C-alpha positions in Angstrom: 30.5 14.3 36.4 27.5 12.4 38.4 25.2 10.8 35.9 22.5 11.8 38.5 22.4 14.8 40.4 20.0 16.0 43.1 18.8 19.4 44.9 17.3 19.3 48.2 15.4 22.6 49.2 11.7 23.8 50.5 10.5 20.4 51.1 11.2 19.6 47.5 13.9 16.9 45.8 15.0 17.5 42.5 16.4 14.1 41.0 18.1 14.7 37.2 19.1 12.3 35.2 22.6 13.8 33.6 23.7 11.9 30.5 22.6 14.7 27.8 25.0 13.5 25.8 23.3 10.2 25.6 19.6 11.5 25.7 19.8 10.3 29.4 19.8 6.8 28.5 19.7 4.7 31.5 22.6 3.0 32.7 23.7 1.0 35.5 25.3 4.3 36.7 21.9 6.2 36.6 19.5 3.5 38.2 22.0 3.5 41.1 22.0 7.0 41.4 17.9 7.2 41.0 17.5 4.5 43.6 19.8 6.4 46.0 18.0 9.6 45.7 14.5 7.9 45.9 15.9 6.3 49.2 17.2 9.9 50.3 13.5 11.6 49.2 11.6 8.9 51.7 14.4 9.0 54.3 14.3 12.4 54.8 11.7 14.5 57.1 12.0 17.8 55.7 11.1 16.6 52.2 7.6 16.0 51.0 7.7 15.3 47.3 10.1 14.4 44.6 10.7 15.7 41.0 12.2 13.6 38.2 13.4 15.5 35.2 16.3 15.1 32.3 19.1 17.4 31.8 19.8 19.1 28.1 16.2 19.2 26.7 15.2 15.4 26.7 13.5 13.8 29.6 14.9 9.9 29.3 15.4 7.9 25.7 15.1 4.7 27.8 17.2 2.0 28.5 21.0 2.1 27.3 20.6 -0.4 24.4 24.5 -0.2 23.5 25.0 -1.3 27.2 22.2 -3.9 26.9 24.3 -5.6 24.1 27.3 -5.5 26.3 25.3 -7.6 29.0 24.6 -4.6 31.3 21.2 -4.2 33.0 20.2 -1.0 34.5 18.3 -2.5 37.2 18.3 -2.0 40.8 17.6 -5.1 43.4 14.0 -4.2 45.2 13.3 -1.3 42.9 13.5 -2.9 39.2 14.4 -0.7 35.8 16.2 2.6 36.5 16.3 2.0 40.1 12.4 3.2 40.4 9.4 1.5 38.5 8.9 -1.6 40.7 9.1 0.6 44.0 8.4 4.2 43.9 9.1 6.6 46.8 6.4 6.3 49.0 6.1 10.4 49.0 4.7 11.8 45.7 6.8 12.2 42.7 6.5 14.5 40.0 7.8 14.0 36.2 8.9 16.9 34.6 9.2 16.3 30.5 11.0 18.1 28.0 11.3 16.3 24.9 11.0 12.6 24.3 10.1 10.3 27.2 10.8 7.0 25.5 10.5 3.2 26.2 12.0 3.0 29.8 12.1 7.0 29.7 8.1 6.7 29.2 7.6 4.2 31.8 10.2 6.1 34.5 7.7 9.2 34.0 4.7 6.4 33.9 5.8 5.3 37.7 5.5 9.1 38.8 2.1 10.3 40.5 1.9 13.5 38.5 3.6 14.5 35.2 4.0 17.8 34.0 5.2 18.1 30.5 6.2 20.6 27.9 3.7 20.9 24.8 6.3 19.9 22.6 7.0 16.6 24.5 6.3 13.0 23.2 5.5 9.8 25.1 6.1 6.4 23.7 6.7 2.6 24.2 8.8 2.1 21.0 10.2 -1.4 22.4 8.4 -3.6 19.7 10.3 -1.9 16.9 13.7 -3.3 18.7 12.1 -6.7 19.0 11.8 -6.0 22.9 8.5 -5.5 25.0 7.9 -2.8 27.6 8.7 -4.8 30.6 9.3 -1.4 33.4 5.3 -1.2 34.4 4.5 0.6 31.4 2.0 -1.8 29.8 0.6 -2.1 33.4 0.3 1.4 34.0 -0.9 2.8 30.7 -4.1 1.2 30.3 -5.1 2.4 34.0 -4.6 5.7 32.6 -5.6 5.8 28.9 -8.6 3.6 27.1 -7.8 0.4 26.5 -7.8 0.9 22.6 -5.6 3.9 22.9 -3.1 2.2 25.4 -2.9 -0.9 22.6 -2.1 1.3 19.5 0.3 3.0 21.4 2.2 -0.3 22.5 1.5 -2.2 19.4 2.4 0.6 17.2 5.6 2.0 18.8 4.5 5.5 17.7 4.8 8.4 19.9 2.2 9.9 22.0 2.1 13.7 22.2 2.1 15.7 25.5 -1.1 17.6 24.1 -2.8 14.5 23.6 -1.6 13.0 26.4 -3.1 16.1 28.5 -6.2 15.5 26.7 -6.6 11.9 27.9 -5.1 12.7 31.3 -2.0 11.3 31.2 -0.2 14.9 31.4 -1.5 16.6 34.6 -0.3 20.5 33.1 1.2 21.3 30.1 3.8 24.2 30.1 5.8 26.0 27.2 9.2 24.5 26.2 12.0 24.2 28.3 9.2 25.3 31.5 8.4 21.6 32.4 10.9 21.7 35.5 9.4 25.5 36.6 5.8 23.9 36.0 6.8 21.1 38.0 8.7 23.1 40.9 5.4 25.0 41.2 3.1 22.2 41.4 5.8 20.6 44.0 5.6 23.7 46.0 1.7 23.7 46.1 2.4 19.8 48.0 4.9 21.0 50.2 2.9 23.3 51.5 0.7 20.3 53.2 1.4 18.6 56.0 4.0 15.7 55.2 2.5 12.8 57.1 -1.0 13.7 55.4 0.5 13.8 52.2 2.8 10.6 52.4 -0.5 8.9 53.6 -2.8 10.5 50.9 -0.3 8.8 48.1 0.0 5.3 49.4 -4.1 4.9 49.9 -4.9 6.5 46.7 -2.1 4.7 44.7 -3.1 1.4 46.9 -6.6 1.8 46.0 -6.0 1.6 42.2 -3.1 -1.4 42.6 -1.1 1.8 40.7 2.3 -0.4 42.1 0.8 -3.9 40.8 3.6 -5.8 42.7 2.3 -9.2 41.4 1.7 -8.4 38.2 5.2 -6.9 37.6 6.3 -10.8 38.8 3.5 -11.8 36.8 4.4 -10.5 33.8 8.2 -11.5 33.7 6.5 -15.0 32.8 5.7 -13.7 29.2 8.6 -11.3 28.7 11.6 -13.3 30.2 11.8 -15.4 26.8 11.5 -11.8 24.9 14.6 -10.5 25.9 16.5 -13.5 25.8 15.5 -14.2 22.1 18.1 -13.6 19.1 15.3 -11.1 17.9 16.1 -8.8 21.2 19.8 -8.7 20.7 19.1 -8.1 16.6 16.9 -5.3 17.5 19.3 -3.4 20.2 22.3 -4.4 17.3 20.3 -2.6 14.1 19.0 0.4 16.6 23.2 1.0 17.0 24.1 0.3 14.0 21.2 2.5 12.2 19.8 -0.2 9.8 16.4 -2.2 9.6 16.4 -5.1 12.0 15.9 -8.3 10.2 13.6 -10.7 12.2 13.6 -14.4 12.4 10.7 -14.8 15.2 13.5 -16.7 18.0 
């Protein structure tokens, strides 16, 4: 089965990460699948808005760490991690979140323009627990939405944020009952898709540009700080410890 499935109808593209057995962790195949789906969303005149979601009750558990230890990097040239975070679509994208949106999964959700989440969903950037850094735009986008101190707490502790608290602070647009996030996202998407397609696309572009949401220059600049971390012994140790279900042994190297 395809690791990313798509559905196109009534002006809406539904893009589903389809690796439920791996909590929808992002490998290269997923990244390429999302990139292709986003490109189709932008290219088709009959589509106005997209929805990104995950199969099996989990949005996305982040980068596939087992693949990372084998040297696989789930990046697409020009689009970055997950085929999305450095170049979101020019059309609006809604994240429909059930369960966990962790690490790169949280960063995929932050790449969307709107978020609909089940009440029991959780968001988090636990990279520091693995000796890594949230390098896929999360550290740039989170403090634009949340208060600085709350964003810093989430990033430095690696502890999750509940969907209810995320909604309280404006990270989540709409809360739904468990298992209803996609249905809620479809309702929101239908409202958007009922409007003029060119007007919707231009509105998204101007609004995101106004707050520097994509931060292309900052994404490039952050590599100066982050690349040495990903090349470190601790990065490998954190991933191995996770795979082996043990506490990491940090060396600071």
